[in-house]
N, C-alpha and C positions, 0 to 999 in steps of 0.2 A: 581050215585055213591055218597054216603054221606061221608064227611070228618069231622072227629071230631077233635077238637082242645083240646090239653092237655095243662093244666096250671101248672106253676111251684108252689113251696111253697108260693111265694109271690103274687100269683094271676095273674102273666103275662104270656103271651104265650112264649114258648121257641124260641130262635132265628131262629131255622130252620122252625118254623110254620110261621114266619113273612116274607114270601117270597114276599109279595106285595111291600116291599120296594126295592127289588132287582130283580124284574122281567126283567128289561132291564139295566144291569150294564153298557153296552156300547151301545149308541144309535147313529143313524145317522140322522141328520136333514138337510133339504135342504132349502136354501134360496130362496125366491121368487124374482120377478123383482125389488122390492124395498129393497132388502137385508135384509128381515125380516125372522126370524125363529120362530118356535113354540117350546117351551120348556115344556116337561112334568113336572109337579110339580110346575111351575111358575104361579103366580097369577097376575092379572092386578095391575099395580103399582109397582111390585117388580123392584128393581134396581140392575143391575149387573156390575161389572168391567170386562173388556175384556183384557186379557194379551196374547200377542203372545209368545208362547214357541216353542222349536225346533220341537215338534211333531205336532203343530197345534195351536189352540186357547184354552185358559183356561178362563171359566167364573166363577166368584166368587160373591155370593149374598152379597150385601152391607145391612147391618142391621142398621136402623137408629132409633133414640130414638123417641118415640111417643110424638107428640106435646102436650103441656100443654093445658088444657081446657081454653077457653077464659073467661076473667073476665066479670061479669055482669056490667052494667053501674053504679049500686049502689057500687059495689066493687071498680071500678075505681075512682069514686068521693071520696070515703073514703081514698083511697090510696094517692090521690092528696092532700087531706086535712092533711094527716099525714106527707107528705113529707117535710122535712127541708132542703132547699137548702143552701149549704155552698160554696160560690164562690171560685174559685182557685186563683183569684187575686182581688185586690181592685179596685174601680172605677177609681182612679187616674192612676194606672198602665194601665188599659184598654184605658184611654183616651190618654196616651202617645203612645200606640201601634197604636191606630186607627186615630188619628188627624195628620194632616200635621204640620210640625214644623214652 
């Protein structure tokens, strides 16, 4: 049996044709001996918050910002050379705070 997909005027498939997103709107998962469950649609490394609600548990995916790319050694050395340190206090104030009277 061949199924043809119709496209809307903007080139996307209509919502009724996108049933793969809602094949299992309600799912039942079973925990193993270590209290682990397998979630469809979750990828390794995904983080979820778990909230207890009146009907059970609610999992919400936590989206984190992507980490910045690490600087190269050359970029780090250039940044250190450009850095202009302005101390928050003078040496005399520092001596008064750190020396015994």
